[in-house]
Structures are given as C-alpha cells and as structure tokens.
C-alpha positions in Angstrom: 69.1 39.6 -13.9 67.6 42.8 -15.0 68.6 45.8 -12.9 66.0 48.6 -12.4 66.5 51.8 -10.5 63.2 51.2 -8.6 60.4 48.7 -8.6 57.8 49.3 -11.2 55.7 47.4 -13.7 58.0 48.1 -16.6 61.0 46.6 -14.7 59.0 43.6 -13.6 57.8 42.9 -17.1 61.4 43.2 -18.4 62.6 40.7 -15.7 59.8 38.3 -16.7 60.8 38.6 -20.4 64.4 37.9 -19.5 63.4 34.8 -17.4 61.3 33.5 -20.3 64.2 33.9 -22.8 66.7 32.1 -20.5 64.5 29.2 -19.6 62.8 28.3 -22.9 61.9 24.6 -22.4 60.3 24.7 -18.9 57.2 25.8 -17.1 58.2 28.6 -14.7 56.5 29.1 -11.3 57.5 32.4 -9.7 56.6 33.4 -6.2 56.4 37.1 -5.6 55.2 39.5 -2.9 52.1 41.8 -3.1 53.9 44.8 -4.5 51.6 46.8 -6.7 53.9 46.3 -9.8 53.5 42.5 -9.4 49.8 42.8 -10.2 47.5 44.7 -12.5 46.1 44.7 -16.0 49.5 44.7 -17.8 50.7 41.7 -15.8 47.5 39.7 -16.4 47.7 40.4 -20.1 51.4 39.4 -20.2 50.6 36.1 -18.4 47.7 35.4 -20.7 50.2 35.5 -23.6 53.0 33.5 -21.9 51.1 30.5 -20.5 54.2 28.6 -19.3 54.8 31.4 -16.7 52.8 31.1 -13.5 52.9 33.7 -10.8 52.0 32.9 -7.2 51.7 35.4 -4.4 53.2 34.7 -1.0 51.0 35.4 2.0 51.3 38.9 3.3 52.6 37.7 6.6 54.0 34.2 6.9 56.4 33.6 9.8 57.8 30.4 8.4 59.2 32.3 5.4 60.9 34.9 7.6 64.1 33.5 9.2 64.3 36.3 11.8 60.9 35.2 13.2 62.5 31.7 14.0 65.4 33.4 15.9 63.1 35.5 18.1 
C-alpha cells in the first residue's frame, strides 16, 4: 500500500489512487471509519471523478465489528 507518516487527506487520496490503478476492471467498495481525512470536499470531488470507487462509512460504534467486545 501507500505508507504515510500520519493520517491526512493527501495520504488518503494517494492510497485511493493506488487502489484504482491496481484494480482497473472492477467496482471498488471501500469501508472506512469517520476520520476527518476520509471526508470533505476533496474526497467528494475525487469520488465524483472516479465513479467506480464507492466509499462507505462504518458505524461509529458497532460491537459486532470489534472482536474484543465478543470476548468480554
């Protein structure tokens, strides 16, 4: 993948671009959290250009997705 020193919009867009280059013939559905760099005007503009990439946001707190919750 694309390694970034910290989470930011530039790094997220670089990762999305890499994913689109590697998987050229498929529609991509990517699930991400609610980090601020996963949202915003630049992300919306990028997605409007790259229609085969869909971003979905996981719920802010979803116990079924957290394995530790099942252990407790």
